[in-house]
N, C-alpha and C positions, 0 to 999 in steps of 0.2 A: 162496593153494593149495586145490584143491578137496577136500574133506573125502569121501573113497570108501572104503567098508569093503573092505579087502584091498588097499589103498594101499601100496606098499613104500615105507618112508622111512628116513633116517637121522639120527641124533642124535650131537652131537659128544661126549657123553660115555657113553652107553648103547649106542650102536651101531645096527645095523638092526635094523627093526622092522616090524611090520605094523598100520596103523590100523584099530582095531575100531569106535570111536564118536566122536562131537564134543559138545561142550556150550558154553555160554556164547556162541551163535552162532558156533560154529567157533573161538574164541577158543584152547581148548584142545581137545587129541585123546588119546584114550585108544589107547596104543599097546602092543602085546604084543612084548615084547624078548625074547632067548634067556633060557634057563630058566625060562620061562613067567611071566615079571615083567610085569604090566600097569600103566603109570603114566600119569598125566595130565601131559602136557606142553605147552607154550605152541607153537602153531602156528609162531612166526616163529623156534623154534630147530630146526626139522625142514627136511631137504632132501630132495627127491623122489629116490628110486631108480629109477624107471622112468618112462616117459612118462606124463604126466597126461591123463584123456579129456578130450576137447575139449568144452568148455562153449560154449554160445551167445553170441557176442561181445556186450559190452556195449555201447550207443550211446556214441558219443564225446562227453565231458564238455568243454563249453565253459569255460576258463578265464575268471575275470572279473577284470578288471584290476585289480591291488592298491591300495588307497587309500592316499594319502599322509597319514601320521598328523601333524597339525599340531602345531607345538609348545607350545601351551597345551593340547592334549590330553594329550600327554606328560607335562607338567608336573602336570597333573590328576590323572593316574594315579599318580606318583609319590608325590603327596600323599595319595593314599585307602590306598595301600599301607602308607604309614606310620602312618596314622591308624588304621587297621583292626590293625596290630602293637601300637600304643600300647594298645588296648582291652585287648591280653594282658599288657601291662607288658613288652613288650619293643620290639626296634628292628630292622628289616630290616639284614642285615650291609652292604648295599651303601650304604645312608643313615646307617651310623654316623658319618661323618665330619661330614655335615650337622646331625646331632641329639646332639651331646656338649656338656653345659654344666657349667661349673664345675670343670672338670678341667685346667685349664691348666697349673696347677703339676706336677701328677702327669706330663702330657704332655710338657712340657719336660724333666722330670728322668728320663723315658724316652729321649728323644732323646740325653741326655747319655750314659745309662748304655749306649748301643748301641756308643759310643767307647772303652768302659772294657774291654777285654779281661780285667783281672784280676779283674774281679767279676763272675761268671757268672749271678748270680740277681737277678732283679728281682720282690722280694715285694708283693702288692697286699693289704692286709688291710682288710676292711670288712664292715659288719653285712649282713645278708640284705637285699637288696632297694636297697644304697647305690649299686649300677652297676658292680660289679666285670666282671660277664660283658660290660656293654657297653664298658668301658674296655678288657677284652682283644681285644675285636672290634676297637675302634679300632686298638690296636696291632698287630693282626694287617695291617691294610691299611697302617697306616704302615710296619712292617717291610718290608712288599712294595714299598712306593715307594722305600724305603732301601735297595733292592739285597739285602734279605736273600729267602732261601727260608723260607717259613713253614708252621707246621703247628700246629692246635689241637687239643686234646682234653680234653674234659669228664669227669671222674671220676663214674662212677655206681658206687653199691654193689652191684649185680646185673650190669649189662652191661659196665661198664668199671671193676672196682676197681684198685687199683694193685697188688694181690697176682696179679693177670691179665696180667702185663705184654703178652702177645701182643695183648689185647684193646686196651690203652692204644696199642700200636705201631700197630693197625690203625685207630684213631682219627685218630692222627696223620698216617697216610698218606691217608686219605679226604677230608682237608682240604689236603693239602700242594699248595702253590700255588709258584711261581716266575715272575719276568717275563722274557721274552725278547723284547726290543724293547718294543712297545707292546702284546703279548700275553701275557697270563696262561696258564701250560701246569701240567701235573700231573705226577705221579709217573712214570708210564710215558714220558712225553717227556724227563722229567731225565734216565733212566736210559739211554734210548736215546741221547741226545746224548752222555754218558757213555762208553758204549760205543764209539759213532765214533769218540772221541777216545782212546781206549785206556786208561781210566781204571779199569776194575771188573777186569782181570786178577787182581789180589793179592786181591781180596775173595772170602771164602770162598762167600757167596750169590749178589751181585750179577754174579760172574764168568760165571753161567750164563743172564744174559739173551742173551749170543751163541748163535745156533742154537735158543734157545727163545722170542724176542722175538714169535712170531706164534700162541704157543701160549695159548690163553685161560686155561688150568688152570692153566699156570705162573704168570700174573699173579696169579692168585685166591690161589694159595700165596703169593708172594712179598708180596703187599699185607696179607696176615694174616688175609683173609676166609674163606679155606678151612678145613673142620673137619679136613682131613688134615694130618698133620705133613711130608708129601712132596708135590711137584706130581703132577696126575694126567693123564693121557693121554686122548685121546677116548674110550677104550674104557673109562675109570674106572680103570684100573691105576696103581699108583705108578710114577713116573719116579724111578731111583736114580741115573742117570749122565746127563751132556750132554756137550758136546764141552768143557766146563770140568772135566770130571772127576767125583768122587763129590760127590754132591749132600748136605750136611747137613741133619738134620731141623730144623723149627721147631716146638717143642713149647708145650702150652698150660698145662702146669703152673707154679706159683708160684715154682719154682726156676730158672726160665729167663731169670733177669733179666740175665743176661750177654749171651745171644743178642740181644736186643731195643734195649740199650744199645749194642752192636756195630754192629747194623744202623743204627742212628739216628746214631752218630758217623760212620758210613761214609758217611752221608748229608751230614754235615755237610762233611767233608774234599772229598768230591767238588764239594759246591758252591764251596768256595775256589777249586779248580783249575778251574772254570767261570768264573770271573770275578765269582762273587757273593761279598757280605762273610761269609756263612756261613749256619746254620740257625738259625732261632728258633722254638721250642718254648714254646706257651703251655698250661699246665695250669691248668685250672678246677676248683672245687668240693672242693679238697682237703681241707676240713674233714671229708669223709665218710671219711677214713681212720681218722677215729677211731670209727667205728659197727662196725668189724669186731673180730672177737677179737684178743687181743694176737698169738698167732701169726702171724696174716695181718697184722698191723699190721707185724710185723718183717721179714715178706717184701716187703711194699710197700715200707718203707723201705730193703730193699736194691735195688730198682730205682730210686728217687728218689735215693738216696745215690751209687748207681753213675753214672746221670746227672749228677749234679753234679760228681763227681770227674772224668768224662770231659769235661766243660765247663771244668774245671780243667786237662787235660791232664797228669794225673798220669801219668808215665810206667811205674808199677808195673802200670798196668792193662791193658799191651801184653802183660804176663807173665804172666797169669793166677794173681796172688798172693791169697790169699782175705784177707789183711790187708796191704794196701799200706802201705807206709814213709811215704807222705803223711799217712795217717790220724793218725799220732802228732803230727803240727802241726795237721791241721785238725779232728781229732776229731768227726768226722760220724757216727759210729756208737755204740751203746751199747758199754759195756765189755766184754760177752761175745759181741759179735754180730759175724760175719765175712760177707763178700761172699758171695752164692750162684753156684755154678758149675751149668751143665746142660750136657752133650754128652758128645761122644768123651772117654772116659777119658784114652786117649793124647795126643790133641791137642785140650783143652778150647776152647770159642771165647772169647776175652778179652773184656772190657768195651771196649776202646777200640781202633779199626781202625788209625790212624795220627795222628800229630801233625802239625799241630793239628787239633783236632776242630771247631774254628769254632762250638760251639754256645754258644747263649744260652738261657737260660731263664727263662721268667715265671711265677709261680704266685700264684695267688688262693684266699685263703682267709677264714674269719672269726676275729675275736678270741677268743684262749682256745683254741683248737683246738692240736693238738699240734705242727703244722708251725709255727704262729705262735710258741708257745711257744719251741721249740727256737731259732729264729732271733731270738729277743727277749732270751733270757737267756743263751745261751753266746755268750762273746765271739769264740770261734774261728769259729762262724757268722755272727756280725754282719759279720765281714770279708768274709764271700763274698757278701753279699747286699746291694742297696739296698731297703730297707724303708719302703714308703708306707703311710699309713693314710688311709682315703677318710672323711675328716669329714662329717657331715651338711651338706648345702646351706644356705647361709646364706637368710635371709629376701628379700633381693634378688637371690639366684641363683634361688629358687623363683619370684619373680615373672618374670625374664627368661625361665625355661622354662615359665611359664603363658602368657606373651605369645608365644613361639614357636608353641606348641601351638594357639593361638588363629589365627596366622596361615597354620598349616598346614591347620587347619581349614576355614578359609575359602578356601582355594586348591583343595580337595578337594571341596568340595559346592557353594560358591557360594552358600549358603543366606542369603536376607534377612533370616531372623528372628535372625541372631546379628550381624549388622551392628552393631547399637547396642550389643553386648556390649564392656564394657572390662574391660583386665585385672585393674583394681582389683574389678569385679563378680566375677571367677573368683577373687582370692584372697579375699574377704569370705565366698564361699560353701563353697569347697574349702579354701584353704590353711591358713586359720585353725583349720581343725578338725583338722589333723593333729598328730600328734608321736610320739615313740617309734620303736618298730619298723617296719621296711618304710615309712619315711616317704616316700621319692621314689617308690617305685613306686606307692603307693597314691594318692599327689597325681597322678602322670600319668593314672592309670586315673580318678580323680575328675574331674579337668578335660575329658576327653573324654565322660564320662558326663554330666557339666551341659552340655557344648554339645550333646549328643545330645538331651537333655530340651529345652532351648531351642529347638534346631532343628526338634522335631516336635510342640511345644506347639500 
């Protein structure tokens, strides 16, 4: 689009406006909107409202024939991506399955747990750097292969704490995947298919997909990424009704745990109706729940316990009871704490949409954290969870890991200088020098650094 002063354009949110100037080589335009608002917006977000001035036609470009990528080049690119990630102590998500060592027992137990509907929680406990995040990434892809819809959220004390359930929900939605034949699809395709099959009519939030499925503002609201409690139309005005009726709000405050557990349990129920085995939710870095105040911890526990109770299919959660009868047996909460509710007083949103919820929850935390202690010391909680502890890798497993990194490095760079390097050399320089905290991560980064030094020496 040619940026000309005075050109009339239209923005999907701010409406009609007039171009004033441009910057960043035309990537952004300063547009004067009604009420005198001047806003820099992306050029590709605008639609021209009047004919564009004719510019001199550019000479036709001759398309170059695409080069076929050789299999060996793809292998080298894949290996380089892995090595670059290992320098930072991480693993690319799509290569987790090819680069996971020493956790066969935990993986096998996870596979059996997926077939145990009466046990909703799989708790992974390990020191920082023990490989919890990588193992959860492996479970993510394994769950996808096992015909689950999957979603992963990493707790962050600032951006995504448990006492802000909308942020956690948005994290789940952003990573939501399900397998349709041989293709992996996301959140929007999931709900559109459910709407086509008539599965959303009774859900208070998802029922509004019909009629608003083409509105970007509606999807931003439903995905939890919008700052507004209600969806916005192209003019920036709140939409309060749709073909499905009154649209309930999605609040940001900590007392809204019921709304977001309701949404997640609805996704699990829909997954079962679409022929999937359920919804697998993975929560990482739960030890960060201990870093907030006691009040915020309590609100975070309301969200977490509500999620576990929904996975247990507690019928009381469909009735909006603040102290569900099942708690007398499960003893999930502190003696003076009740489940938090937010929403319409006359018709509050329940924690559970319908039975069964088809939810399975994987939690990862460190030893000594509040989550680990509760599921270790309370017998009632022990019955709800499979608890696995990530022990340090043995010397043999470390040697195998070092050998694998050496093979991937040689595949990535084909450096002659490391062809004479043996796994024993790596272990003598790196493996025998490490112990204690964050051993595995430091070992991986140390091996790559050792090979870099040998390669460039």
